[in-house]
N, CA, C and O atoms as a Tinker XYZ file with bonds, in Angstrom:
   312  protein
     1  N     79.985000  107.705000   89.211000    73     2
     2  CA    80.772000  108.348000   89.019000    64     1     3
     3  C     81.548000  106.849000   90.047000    63     2     4     5
     4  O     81.135000  107.045000   91.190000    81     3
     5  N     81.983000  106.214000   90.052000    73     3     6
     6  CA    82.850000  105.001000   90.931000    64     5     7
     7  C     83.487000  104.814000   90.992000    63     6     8     9
     8  O     84.314000  105.241000   90.187000    81     7
     9  N     83.821000  104.024000   91.938000    73     7    10
    10  CA    85.400000  103.769000   92.303000    64     9    11
    11  C     86.194000  103.487000   93.593000    63    10    12    13
    12  O     86.426000  104.377000   94.412000    81    11
    13  N     86.559000  102.341000   93.725000    73    11    14
    14  CA    86.881000  102.052000   94.729000    64    13    15
    15  C     88.485000  101.446000   94.519000    63    14    16    17
    16  O     88.820000  101.308000   93.342000    81    15
    17  N     89.765000  100.978000   95.846000    73    15    18
    18  CA    90.454000  100.782000   95.548000    64    17    19
    19  C     90.788000   99.929000   95.983000    63    18    20    21
    20  O     90.264000   99.308000   96.908000    81    19
    21  N     92.323000   99.560000   95.072000    73    19    22
    22  CA    92.371000   97.461000   95.478000    64    21    23
    23  C     92.941000   97.016000   96.701000    63    22    24    25
    24  O     93.133000   95.858000   97.072000    81    23
    25  N     93.268000   98.441000   97.468000    73    23    26
    26  CA    94.340000   98.587000   98.840000    64    25    27
    27  C     92.488000   98.020000   99.776000    63    26    28    29
    28  O     91.340000   98.357000   99.491000    81    27
    29  N     92.873000   97.345000  100.579000    73    27    30
    30  CA    91.903000   96.747000  101.336000    64    29    31
    31  C     92.307000   96.475000  103.002000    63    30    32    33
    32  O     93.163000   95.625000  103.248000    81    31
    33  N     91.584000   97.311000  104.238000    73    31    34
    34  CA    91.540000   97.132000  105.453000    64    33    35
    35  C     90.356000   97.135000  106.553000    63    34    36    37
    36  O     89.930000   98.155000  107.096000    81    35
    37  N     89.753000   95.411000  106.864000    73    35    38
    38  CA    89.226000   94.491000  107.484000    64    37    39
    39  C     87.995000   94.302000  106.856000    63    38    40    41
    40  O     87.010000   94.290000  107.594000    81    39
    41  N     87.831000   94.149000  105.632000    73    39    42
    42  CA    87.975000   93.979000  104.463000    64    41    43
    43  C     87.074000   95.320000  103.827000    63    42    44    45
    44  O     86.205000   94.991000  103.019000    81    43
    45  N     87.193000   96.660000  104.094000    73    43    46
    46  CA    86.478000   97.081000  103.678000    64    45    47
    47  C     87.686000   98.241000  102.837000    63    46    48    49
    48  O     88.716000   98.551000  103.436000    81    47
    49  N     87.350000   98.864000  101.240000    73    47    50
    50  CA    88.553000   99.520000  100.563000    64    49    51
    51  C     89.455000  100.248000  101.674000    63    50    52    53
    52  O     89.402000   99.870000  102.844000    81    51
    53  N     89.938000  100.863000  101.439000    73    51    54
    54  CA    90.798000  102.838000  101.904000    64    53    55
    55  C     89.958000  103.718000  101.080000    63    54    56    57
    56  O     89.560000  104.604000  101.836000    81    55
    57  N     89.395000  103.944000   99.640000    73    55    58
    58  CA    88.722000  104.753000   99.431000    64    57    59
    59  C     87.813000  103.796000   98.893000    63    58    60    61
    60  O     88.023000  102.597000   98.704000    81    59
    61  N     86.512000  104.627000   98.608000    73    59    62
    62  CA    85.191000  103.724000   97.499000    64    61    63
    63  C     84.497000  105.570000   97.846000    63    62    64    65
    64  O     84.156000  106.115000   98.896000    81    63
    65  N     84.543000  106.164000   96.092000    73    63    66
    66  CA    83.522000  107.423000   95.707000    64    65    67
    67  C     82.597000  106.738000   94.988000    63    66    68    69
    68  O     83.027000  105.933000   94.162000    81    67
    69  N     80.931000  106.929000   95.167000    73    67    70
    70  CA    80.333000  106.709000   94.702000    64    69    71
    71  C     78.680000  107.806000   95.063000    63    70    72    73
    72  O     77.697000  107.716000   95.799000    81    71
    73  N     79.362000  109.041000   93.726000    73    71    74
    74  CA    77.990000  109.796000   93.141000    64    73    75
    75  C     77.392000  109.853000   92.693000    63    74    76    77
    76  O     77.873000  109.029000   91.916000    81    75
    77  N     76.536000  110.083000   92.266000    73    75    78
    78  CA    75.414000  110.047000   91.430000    64    77    79
    79  C     74.911000  108.833000   91.003000    63    78    80    81
    80  O     75.624000  107.880000   91.320000    81    79
    81  N     74.024000  108.596000   90.455000    73    79    82
    82  CA    73.516000  107.827000   88.900000    64    81    83
    83  C     73.697000  106.745000   88.821000    63    82    84    85
    84  O     74.520000  106.606000   89.726000    81    83
    85  N     73.546000  105.727000   88.382000    73    83    86
    86  CA    74.573000  104.508000   87.735000    64    85    87
    87  C     73.658000  103.720000   86.795000    63    86    88    89
    88  O     72.855000  103.062000   87.455000    81    87
    89  N     73.612000  103.671000   86.374000    73    87    90
    90  CA    72.063000  103.106000   85.813000    64    89    91
    91  C     72.596000  101.447000   85.379000    63    90    92    93
    92  O     71.697000  100.647000   85.119000    81    91
    93  N     74.247000  100.902000   85.301000    73    91    94
    94  CA    74.121000   99.112000   85.556000    64    93    95
    95  C     74.291000   98.549000   86.571000    63    94    96    97
    96  O     74.750000   97.462000   86.922000    81    95
    97  N     73.649000   99.852000   87.264000    73    95    98
    98  CA    73.214000   98.703000   87.991000    64    97    99
    99  C     71.698000   99.073000   88.685000    63    98   100   101
   100  O     70.980000   98.344000   89.370000    81    99
   101  N     71.577000   99.872000   88.438000    73    99   102
   102  CA    69.419000  100.521000   88.229000    64   101   103
   103  C     69.498000  101.384000   89.854000    63   102   104   105
   104  O     68.478000  101.408000   90.542000    81   103
   105  N     70.696000  102.009000   90.316000    73   103   106
   106  CA    70.804000  103.038000   91.968000    64   105   107
   107  C     71.071000  104.607000   91.536000    63   106   108   109
   108  O     71.964000  105.201000   90.932000    81   107
   109  N     70.042000  104.903000   92.054000    73   107   110
   110  CA    69.808000  106.183000   91.711000    64   109   111
   111  C     70.212000  107.197000   92.350000    63   110   112   113
   112  O     69.952000  108.393000   92.221000    81   111
   113  N     71.412000  106.178000   93.634000    73   111   114
   114  CA    71.832000  107.536000   94.403000    64   113   115
   115  C     73.158000  106.332000   94.800000    63   114   116   117
   116  O     72.920000  105.142000   95.007000    81   115
   117  N     74.558000  106.953000   94.844000    73   115   118
   118  CA    75.793000  106.585000   95.422000    64   117   119
   119  C     75.813000  106.036000   96.805000    63   118   120   121
   120  O     75.055000  106.684000   97.526000    81   119
   121  N     76.239000  105.352000   97.241000    73   119   122
   122  CA    76.200000  104.884000   98.363000    64   121   123
   123  C     77.673000  103.770000   98.624000    63   122   124   125
   124  O     77.794000  102.595000   98.278000    81   123
   125  N     78.344000  104.378000   99.119000    73   123   126
   126  CA    80.193000  104.170000   99.218000    64   125   127
   127  C     80.201000  103.097000  100.485000    63   126   128   129
   128  O     79.003000  102.966000  100.737000    81   127
   129  N     80.909000  102.307000  101.360000    73   127   130
   130  CA    81.867000  102.147000  102.254000    64   129   131
   131  C     82.739000  101.739000  102.125000    63   130   132   133
   132  O     83.031000  101.081000  101.126000    81   131
   133  N     83.884000  102.081000  103.563000    73   131   134
   134  CA    85.079000  102.510000  102.597000    64   133   135
   135  C     85.556000  103.461000  104.209000    63   134   136   137
   136  O     85.037000  104.450000  104.725000    81   135
   137  N     86.777000  102.594000  104.636000    73   135   138
   138  CA    87.948000  103.558000  105.039000    64   137   139
   139  C     87.525000  104.932000  105.093000    63   138   140   141
   140  O     86.937000  105.648000  105.904000    81   139
   141  N     88.007000  105.045000  103.993000    73   139   142
   142  CA    87.773000  106.979000  103.362000    64   141   143
   143  C     85.605000  106.833000  102.520000    63   142   144   145
   144  O     85.531000  106.823000  101.292000    81   143
   145  N     84.573000  106.767000  103.142000    73   143   146
   146  CA    83.637000  107.321000  102.414000    64   145   147
   147  C     83.282000  109.230000  101.292000    63   146   148   149
   148  O     83.469000  110.378000  101.695000    81   147
   149  N     82.951000  108.929000  100.431000    73   147   150
   150  CA    82.157000  110.223000  100.065000    64   149   151
   151  C     81.177000  109.677000   98.916000    63   150   152   153
   152  O     81.804000  109.306000   97.924000    81   151
   153  N     80.775000  109.638000   98.888000    73   151   154
   154  CA    79.234000  109.994000   97.604000    64   153   155
   155  C     78.124000  110.685000   98.734000    63   154   156   157
   156  O     78.189000  111.465000   99.684000    81   155
   157  N     76.874000  109.747000   97.882000    73   155   158
   158  CA    74.783000  110.324000   98.129000    64   157   159
   159  C     74.845000  109.848000   99.450000    63   158   160   161
   160  O     73.946000  110.326000  100.141000    81   159
   161  N     75.601000  109.062000  100.050000    73   159   162
   162  CA    74.692000  108.045000  101.374000    64   161   163
   163  C     76.596000  107.300000  101.111000    63   162   164   165
   164  O     76.940000  106.577000  100.176000    81   163
   165  N     77.421000  107.760000  102.177000    73   163   166
   166  CA    78.958000  107.802000  102.381000    64   165   167
   167  C     78.926000  106.866000  103.956000    63   166   168   169
   168  O     78.451000  107.494000  104.903000    81   167
   169  N     79.321000  105.691000  104.187000    73   167   170
   170  CA    79.717000  105.186000  105.674000    64   169   171
   171  C     80.511000  104.670000  106.127000    63   170   172   173
   172  O     80.211000  103.509000  106.406000    81   171
   173  N     81.767000  105.038000  106.451000    73   171   174
   174  CA    83.024000  104.149000  106.595000    64   173   175
   175  C     83.283000  105.390000  107.113000    63   174   176   177
   176  O     82.856000  106.419000  106.589000    81   175
   177  N     84.419000  105.349000  108.799000    73   175   178
   178  CA    85.573000  105.728000  108.983000    64   177   179
   179  C     85.338000  107.324000  109.070000    63   178   180   181
   180  O     85.077000  107.905000  110.123000    81   179
   181  N     85.482000  108.016000  107.679000    73   179   182
   182  CA    85.513000  108.850000  108.079000    64   181   183
   183  C     84.542000  108.852000  106.026000    63   182   184   185
   184  O     84.801000  108.275000  104.969000    81   183
   185  N     83.139000  110.131000  106.618000    73   183   186
   186  CA    82.444000  110.175000  105.221000    64   185   187
   187  C     82.396000  110.990000  105.381000    63   186   188   189
   188  O     82.803000  111.799000  106.215000    81   187
   189  N     81.450000  110.929000  103.959000    73   187   190
   190  CA    81.807000  112.987000  102.961000    64   189   191
   191  C     80.460000  112.641000  102.384000    63   190   192   193
   192  O     80.428000  111.894000  101.407000    81   191
   193  N     79.018000  113.256000  103.048000    73   191   194
   194  CA    78.289000  113.006000  101.608000    64   193   195
   195  C     76.802000  113.977000  101.934000    63   194   196   197
   196  O     76.641000  114.951000  102.669000    81   195
   197  N     76.217000  113.519000  101.386000    73   195   198
   198  CA    74.599000  114.267000  102.096000    64   197   199
   199  C     73.662000  113.759000  102.744000    63   198   200   201
   200  O     72.648000  114.283000  103.204000    81   199
   201  N     74.288000  111.963000  102.793000    73   199   202
   202  CA    73.974000  111.410000  105.002000    64   201   203
   203  C     75.159000  110.665000  104.615000    63   202   204   205
   204  O     75.267000  109.980000  103.598000    81   203
   205  N     76.017000  110.850000  105.487000    73   203   206
   206  CA    76.869000  110.890000  106.180000    64   205   207
   207  C     77.429000  109.394000  107.101000    63   206   208   209
   208  O     76.452000  108.694000  106.833000    81   207
   209  N     77.848000  108.968000  107.510000    73   207   210
   210  CA    77.352000  108.409000  108.613000    64   209   211
   211  C     78.983000  107.562000  108.965000    63   210   212   213
   212  O     79.187000  106.553000  108.290000    81   211
   213  N     80.239000  108.033000  110.130000    73   211   214
   214  CA    80.938000  107.442000  110.625000    64   213   215
   215  C     82.053000  108.018000  111.771000    63   214   216   217
   216  O     81.948000  109.094000  112.359000    81   215
   217  N     82.869000  107.279000  111.895000    73   215   218
   218  CA    83.367000  108.087000  113.616000    64   217   219
   219  C     84.260000  109.448000  112.972000    63   218   220   221
   220  O     85.206000  109.774000  113.690000    81   219
   221  N     84.110000  110.106000  111.968000    73   219   222
   222  CA    84.461000  112.047000  111.356000    64   221   223
   223  C     83.546000  112.064000  110.364000    63   222   224   225
   224  O     84.017000  111.648000  109.305000    81   223
   225  N     82.480000  112.372000  110.315000    73   223   226
   226  CA    81.356000  112.848000  109.834000    64   225   227
   227  C     81.164000  113.827000  109.329000    63   226   228   229
   228  O     80.886000  114.648000  110.203000    81   227
   229  N     81.137000  114.464000  107.911000    73   227   230
   230  CA    80.568000  115.678000  107.062000    64   229   231
   231  C     79.573000  115.709000  106.434000    63   230   232   233
   232  O     79.691000  114.578000  105.963000    81   231
   233  N     77.983000  116.336000  105.708000    73   231   234
   234  CA    77.688000  115.922000  105.209000    64   233   235
   235  C     75.650000  117.371000  105.750000    63   234   236   237
   236  O     75.490000  118.327000  106.510000    81   235
   237  N     75.064000  116.886000  105.137000    73   235   238
   238  CA    73.546000  117.478000  104.965000    64   237   239
   239  C     72.517000  117.024000  106.387000    63   238   240   241
   240  O     71.737000  117.675000  107.082000    81   239
   241  N     73.121000  115.090000  106.399000    73   239   242
   242  CA    73.129000  114.873000  108.098000    64   241   243
   243  C     74.129000  114.326000  107.739000    63   242   244   245
   244  O     74.428000  114.034000  106.581000    81   243
   245  N     75.108000  114.026000  109.296000    73   243   246
   246  CA    75.278000  113.432000  109.965000    64   245   247
   247  C     75.354000  112.888000  111.361000    63   246   248   249
   248  O     74.902000  113.415000  112.377000    81   247
   249  N     76.234000  111.335000  111.212000    73   247   250
   250  CA    75.580000  110.474000  111.979000    64   249   251
   251  C     76.664000  110.047000  112.923000    63   250   252   253
   252  O     76.722000  108.818000  112.865000    81   251
   253  N     77.532000  110.510000  113.751000    73   251   254
   254  CA    78.911000  109.732000  114.275000    64   253   255
   255  C     79.329000  110.693000  115.732000    63   254   256   257
   256  O     78.652000  111.461000  116.415000    81   255
   257  N     80.704000  110.258000  115.820000    73   255   258
   258  CA    81.468000  110.685000  116.876000    64   257   259
   259  C     82.244000  112.053000  117.113000    63   258   260   261
   260  O     82.543000  112.705000  118.114000    81   259
   261  N     82.408000  112.177000  115.928000    73   259   262
   262  CA    82.476000  113.366000  115.180000    64   261   263
   263  C     82.265000  114.647000  114.212000    63   262   264   265
   264  O     83.061000  115.288000  113.525000    81   263
   265  N     80.083000  114.823000  114.561000    73   263   266
   266  CA    80.083000  114.365000  113.476000    64   265   267
   267  C     80.519000  116.391000  112.755000    63   266   268   269
   268  O     81.338000  117.060000  113.386000    81   267
   269  N     79.672000  117.117000  111.207000    73   267   270
   270  CA    79.687000  118.051000  110.911000    64   269   271
   271  C     79.177000  117.788000  109.861000    63   270   272   273
   272  O     79.297000  116.884000  109.034000    81   271
   273  N     78.146000  119.330000  110.043000    73   271   274
   274  CA    77.321000  119.447000  108.605000    64   273   275
   275  C     76.188000  119.895000  109.302000    63   274   276   277
   276  O     76.033000  119.965000  110.521000    81   275
   277  N     75.050000  120.329000  107.974000    73   275   278
   278  CA    74.583000  120.486000  108.014000    64   277   279
   279  C     72.946000  120.607000  109.381000    63   278   280   281
   280  O     72.478000  121.654000  109.829000    81   279
   281  N     72.442000  119.084000  109.711000    73   279   282
   282  CA    72.280000  118.037000  110.820000    64   281   283
   283  C     72.349000  117.437000  111.573000    63   282   284   285
   284  O     71.207000  116.983000  111.641000    81   283
   285  N     72.763000  117.110000  112.141000    73   283   286
   286  CA    74.555000  116.641000  113.110000    64   285   287
   287  C     73.974000  115.318000  114.396000    63   286   288   289
   288  O     73.573000  115.784000  115.462000    81   287
   289  N     73.959000  113.871000  114.247000    73   287   290
   290  CA    73.480000  113.143000  115.614000    64   289   291
   291  C     74.970000  113.162000  115.588000    63   290   292   293
   292  O     75.795000  113.306000  114.686000    81   291
   293  N     75.087000  112.854000  117.641000    73   291   294
   294  CA    76.127000  112.458000  118.101000    64   293   295
   295  C     76.463000  111.463000  118.843000    63   294   296   297
   296  O     76.673000  111.351000  120.050000    81   295
   297  N     76.497000  110.538000  117.703000    73   295   298
   298  CA    77.221000  109.451000  118.814000    64   297   299
   299  C     78.592000  108.391000  119.958000    63   298   300   301
   300  O     79.700000  108.152000  119.476000    81   299
   301  N     78.403000  108.149000  120.685000    73   299   302
   302  CA    77.727000  108.454000  121.816000    64   301   303
   303  C     76.380000  109.344000  122.074000    63   302   304   305
   304  O     76.740000  110.520000  122.137000    81   303
   305  N     74.533000  109.199000  122.301000    73   303   306
   306  CA    74.523000  110.606000  122.521000    64   305   307
   307  C     75.146000  111.046000  123.933000    63   306   308   309
   308  O     75.090000  110.307000  124.916000    81   307
   309  N     75.787000  112.399000  123.949000    73   307   310
   310  CA    76.346000  113.264000  124.756000    64   309   311
   311  C     74.929000  114.638000  125.058000    63   310   312
   312  O     75.151000  115.604000  125.788000    81   311
């Protein structure tokens, strides 16, 4: 499943969803990049996914300022 909103901020879509494989682009995992990113791998201000990187991130492995999830890495390291 893939979705990118037409509305943008700072050159990124406001909402990007990428879940599961995409046979058209030969992607095995969905890579979502946006202000709000939801996907297998999510990168954005607010990220939700298996691997989530963002200011607010939630996922199996979360990296960010306010991470939540199974394994978290808080940046900057405190």
